N, C-alpha and C positions, 0 to 999 in steps of 0.2 A: 291285635293288628296292628295298636298303635307302636307297641314293643318291636314288631317286626319292622315297620318304619322307620323306627328310630335306629334301629342296629343297619340297617340298609343307607341310610344317609351317613351314619358314622362310617361304615365301611368305604363308602365313595369319599367321604373327606379323607380317609386316612391313606387311599389309594391314590387320587388325584392330587396331592396336596405338591405343591411345587416349592420345595424345600430342599436343602441339601442336607438334611439333618436325615439321618438313616437309623432307626430302632430295630435292633433285633433281640430276641430270646432264644436263649439256647438251654435245653434241647426243645424241641417242636412238642413233644409229649413224655410224661413221666409219670412211671410207676411206683409208689412209696408205699412202703409196709405201715398199718395203723400203727400209731403211737412214736413212730420216727418223725424226725423234723423235715420239714420240706423247704427245700431250698430253690429259689427261681431268680435267677440272674437275667439282667437287662442290661443293653450296652446300647450307647446313643454317640454319633460322630461328632456333631457340633456342641462343644463345652460349653456356649454362650446361653446357657437354658434359664426360665425363669422358675418351673417348677417340673416335678416329676410325680405321676402320679398311677398308684396300683388301683385296679380296678379287679371283679370276679364277675363271671357270668355262669349262671346255673343253666342247665338245657332248657330252652323254650323260655328262656326268661331276659329280662334285660339286664344292662351294667348295674353293678353295684361299686360306689366307690369305698375303698379299703384303707388306703393311707395318701394322703397327699404331703409331698415335702418340698418345702421352698429351696430355691438355691441356695440359700444361706445356712440351709440346717444340715445336719449329718446323718440324723437319726429319727425316725418317727416310731414310736410304740403305742399299739391299742390292743389290749388283751395277750392274745398268742401271738399277734403278728409284730414284727419288728421289720422295717426297711429303713436301709442303709443307704446313702448317696454319697459317691466320689465324682465329684464333677471334674477334678483333673484327670482321671483316669478315664470318665464317661462310663462310668457303671453304677449300677444299682442293683442290690439284693433284697428280695424280700424272703424272710423267714418267717415259717408257721411253726410252732412249737407244737409238739405232741399232736401228730394229724390225727383227724378223725375221718370216718368215710365222708362226713357232711362237708369236706374240704374238697372233695372231687368237684372241680370245675373248670372253667376255661379262665387263665388269668390274664391281664392286659395291664401292659406298661406303657404309659403314655408320656410324651415330652411336651412342653408348651415353650418355645423359644423365647417369648416376650411377653411383657406384661400385658394384661388387658387394657384397651383402651378405648376411647369414643368409637362407636360405629363406624364414622367417616373416616376415621384415622386408623382402625385395626388393621394391626399387620400381624397378630398372631398366629401361630400355627402349632397344630398339635398332630405328632406324628406317635404310632404306636405299633406294638407288635405283640402276639399272642402265643400262649403256651398252655396246652392242656395239661390238667394233672389228675390222676387216679389213685384215691387211696385203697389199698388192698389190705383185705382182713386177713392175713396170715394164719391165725389160729385156726380158721376153717379150713386152709389148705392142709394144715398139719392133722388136722381130726379126718378129714377125708383120705389121707394117707395112711394114717394109722389104720382105718379100716378095711383098705385094699391089701393089706400086709397079713 
């Protein structure tokens, strides 16, 4: 129940944010063969960002932080994951090497436009966009095709 409430609050924050920042991810859904690299793109309009963060959400679960890139960084890597940030073009890319069925999830790119401040003067805004990815086991499809022929 706490997870659902947390997601609802996050969704409301993302929907009602009063910022000129717009964050988009294309495509909205993606099917990738197992073993291929997964490439997720995120664009943002306001270049004056403090940080960009990639999250994933498994069905029925809460958000899990993957990578955080400060505005002064261009790249962040953790295991099979690499995130690139290009502030000048307003673009970030998340690469997942050698995709596995366990990588199937909804991914979120979130942008924070200012540094965290004391609660009384807090003006930070976090805006995000979602993309859902499915990793497909092609070898199972080929095996089934062989049986049908």
